[in-house]
C-alpha atoms as one frame of an Amber mdcrd trajectory, in Angstrom:
protein
 -20.399 -12.840  24.325 -21.661 -16.615  24.250 -24.959 -14.956  22.976 -23.571
 -12.571  20.855 -23.538 -12.372  16.638 -20.142 -10.350  15.116 -19.906 -10.016
  11.516 -16.302  -8.720  10.315 -15.743  -8.202   6.296 -12.687  -9.112   5.195
 -11.935 -11.860   7.834  -9.882 -14.853   6.323  -6.285 -13.244   6.366  -4.289
 -10.171   8.553  -6.510  -8.331  10.925  -9.722  -9.372  10.519  -8.777 -13.152
  11.017  -6.935 -12.301  13.887 -10.426 -10.235  14.966 -12.474 -13.290  14.325
 -10.268 -15.670  16.373 -10.105 -13.381  19.385 -13.691 -13.234  18.901 -14.345
 -16.640  18.336 -12.485 -17.747  21.545 -14.897 -15.400  23.413 -17.669 -18.066
  22.362 -19.698 -16.173  20.052 -21.202 -16.587  16.594 -18.453 -15.489  14.330
 -19.339 -14.632  10.829 -16.539 -13.539   7.918 -16.494 -13.141   4.618 -13.892
 -12.413   2.032 -13.832 -12.124  -2.212 -11.306 -15.514  -2.896 -13.358 -18.944
  -2.160  -9.810 -20.631  -1.287  -9.325 -18.546   1.626 -12.146 -18.193   2.883
 -12.719 -22.179   3.227  -9.335 -22.311   4.689  -9.299 -19.700   7.114 -12.610
 -21.368   8.053 -11.557 -23.965   8.827  -8.452 -22.839  10.914 -10.733 -20.711
  12.761 -13.099 -23.665  13.169 -10.558 -26.079  14.525 -10.625 -24.968  18.204
 -14.011 -23.326  18.014 -16.468 -24.351  15.540 -18.595 -21.307  15.677 -17.442
 -19.605  12.156 -18.920 -19.131   9.259 -18.479 -17.367   6.261 -19.545 -16.666
   2.521 -17.575 -15.295   0.147 -18.171 -11.591  -0.520 -17.011  -8.939  -2.322
 -18.062  -5.522  -0.130 -18.439  -3.419  -3.541 -21.667  -5.865  -4.043 -24.519
  -4.672  -1.373 -26.648  -7.903  -2.893 -24.348  -9.680  -1.466 -23.813  -7.814
   1.674 -27.592  -8.073   2.046 -27.161 -12.299   1.970 -24.113 -11.707   4.600
 -26.100 -10.434   7.487 -29.367 -12.690   6.220 -26.828 -15.396   7.311 -25.660
 -13.556  10.473 -29.256 -13.090  11.411 -30.024 -16.790  10.791 -27.234 -18.143
  12.579 -27.465 -15.748  15.862 -30.630 -13.829  15.462 -29.697 -10.268  15.965
 -26.068  -8.744  14.701 -24.145  -7.593  17.861 -20.972  -6.041  16.433 -20.309
  -5.268  13.156 -16.168  -4.898  11.926 -16.259  -3.401   8.035 -12.673  -4.527
   8.037 -12.597  -5.194   3.912  -9.859  -2.868   2.264  -7.376  -3.275  -0.531
  -4.778  -1.128  -1.135  -2.519  -1.089  -4.666   0.993  -0.271  -4.787   4.219
  -0.082  -1.732   3.121   2.277   0.959   4.984   5.440   1.163   5.541   5.108
  -2.381   1.777   5.414  -4.180   2.011   9.136  -5.288  -1.303  10.300  -5.663
  -0.167  12.245  -8.884   1.011   9.222 -10.151  -2.178   6.941  -9.388  -4.379
   5.910 -12.138  -7.815   6.602 -12.741  -8.573   2.630 -12.586  -6.666   2.119
  -9.149  -8.053   5.315  -7.954 -11.525   3.946  -8.526 -10.840   0.556  -7.336
  -9.824   1.532  -4.322 -12.962   4.061  -3.349 -15.090   1.584  -4.412 -14.059
  -1.019  -2.125 -12.515   0.788   0.961 -15.368   4.044   1.175 -18.203   2.411
  -0.874 -17.809  -0.934   0.753 -17.583   0.525   4.423 -20.926   2.658   3.454
 -22.758  -0.535   2.255 -21.248  -2.982   4.746 -23.131  -0.461   7.633 -26.287
  -0.179   5.693 -26.979  -3.477   4.942 -25.811  -4.253   8.676 -28.796  -1.560
  10.206 -31.455  -3.941   9.459 -30.355  -6.839  11.700 -28.620  -4.797  14.108
 -29.572  -4.990  17.906 -30.340  -1.825  19.858 -27.120  -2.036  21.423 -25.233
  -3.183  19.015 -21.878  -1.615  17.335 -20.379  -1.224  14.196 -16.603  -0.674
  14.191 -14.718   0.961  10.878 -10.984   0.552  10.619  -8.713   3.339   9.869
  -5.388   4.651  10.502  -3.785   8.167  10.774  -2.837   9.019   7.488  -6.636
   9.499   7.351  -6.230  12.330   9.654  -2.918  13.155   8.846  -0.794  13.540
   4.791   1.658  11.375   4.613   3.650  11.024   1.553   3.321   8.406  -1.146
  -0.168   6.543   0.901  -1.741   7.680  -2.597  -5.664   6.563  -2.548  -5.448
   4.498   0.527  -5.552   7.694   2.330  -8.359   9.262   0.633 -10.214   6.050
   1.347  -9.609   5.896   4.857 -10.765   9.997   5.217 -13.598   8.832   3.618
 -14.387   6.163   5.467 -14.091   7.969   8.926 -16.650  10.243   7.615 -19.312
   8.073   6.864 -18.768   6.566  10.265 -19.443  10.051  12.238 -22.373  10.370
   9.896 -23.740   6.993  10.487 -22.985   7.792  14.542 -25.356  10.905  14.469
 -27.978   9.043  11.914 -28.581   5.923  13.916 -29.393   5.008  18.037 -26.501
   2.174  17.282 -22.612   3.770  18.424 -20.299   3.876  15.599 -16.608   4.066
  15.727 -13.469   3.984  13.634 -10.842   1.971  15.774  -7.218   3.185  14.673
  -4.707   0.162  15.848  -1.454   2.102  14.759   1.241   0.063  12.337   0.439
  -3.063  12.114   1.830  -6.325   9.885  -0.018  -6.960   7.260  -0.171  -7.823
   3.617  -2.276  -4.753   3.227   0.499  -2.257   5.093   3.174  -4.527   3.784
   5.222  -3.051   7.162   7.105  -6.064   8.694   8.391  -4.245  11.513   4.942
  -3.467  13.001   2.612  -5.057  15.632   1.258  -8.614  14.682  -2.582  -8.630
  14.479  -2.970 -10.622  17.180  -1.348  -8.361  19.543  -3.985  -5.733  18.686
  -7.269  -7.854  18.339  -8.262  -7.352  22.089  -8.354  -3.656  21.088 -11.361
  -4.765  18.627 -12.786  -7.078  21.731 -12.475  -4.380  23.840 -14.323  -1.502
  21.826 -17.022  -3.746  20.795 -17.897  -4.819  24.562 -16.254  -2.863  27.682
 -15.453   0.401  26.269 -18.348   2.790  26.993 -20.928   3.083  23.547 -21.818
   7.185  24.218 -17.742   8.187  24.288 -17.025   5.959  21.494 -19.936   6.570
  19.224 -18.624   9.370  16.500 -15.125   8.774  17.594 -11.574   7.957  16.761
 -10.616   4.823  19.560  -6.616   4.542  19.195  -4.340   2.450  20.950  -3.518
   5.037  23.772  -7.335   5.112  24.804  -7.764   1.430  24.504  -4.070   0.835
  26.905  -5.269   4.109  29.275  -8.356   2.292  29.591  -7.331  -1.414  30.287
  -4.030  -0.666  32.480
């Protein structure tokens, strides 16, 4: 992937951070962003210890002008953008204990602003810089497709993000797909007894580079698909 440019939102920790390291190890130009400037600088310092090909900006994905600057920065670094991972997301409360009927309006609005509008804005702002054979990945989970008690606005937002992915997949020429890595131990999920983010990072690399672009376009790529295809 030496000549490729990869943009990962929410790339300062968790899955985004692990995926950034995975792509950086291939030699790609990797651009990450996050809302916390201190956390961003720490991530950049650590990621560049081994690779020196990772850059980033402090960006809130709810701000489309900031996203525009992010993709302009990526284009300056590596030309057209080859891969976009719309990873930035937030969650309020403990998974399984976020009853939708108890969700506050403020929390509901903030969750959808980041996890839904943020995904829409990320994909939209990427398109002017996206390579003809570029791919855009939208992380999600089974809660988007099957109701699970106590998942609140987070589940609603993931269902909407998947709909956005499908919509873009039929409206643009490049591939857009949902990637479902299953349960991963991150600060966002609050799940400790789950896969480590580093263990599923190669799945993202496979979807972005080796999976058939037509087969994944508009589809959900899950762990089973990845494992069966890479045996």
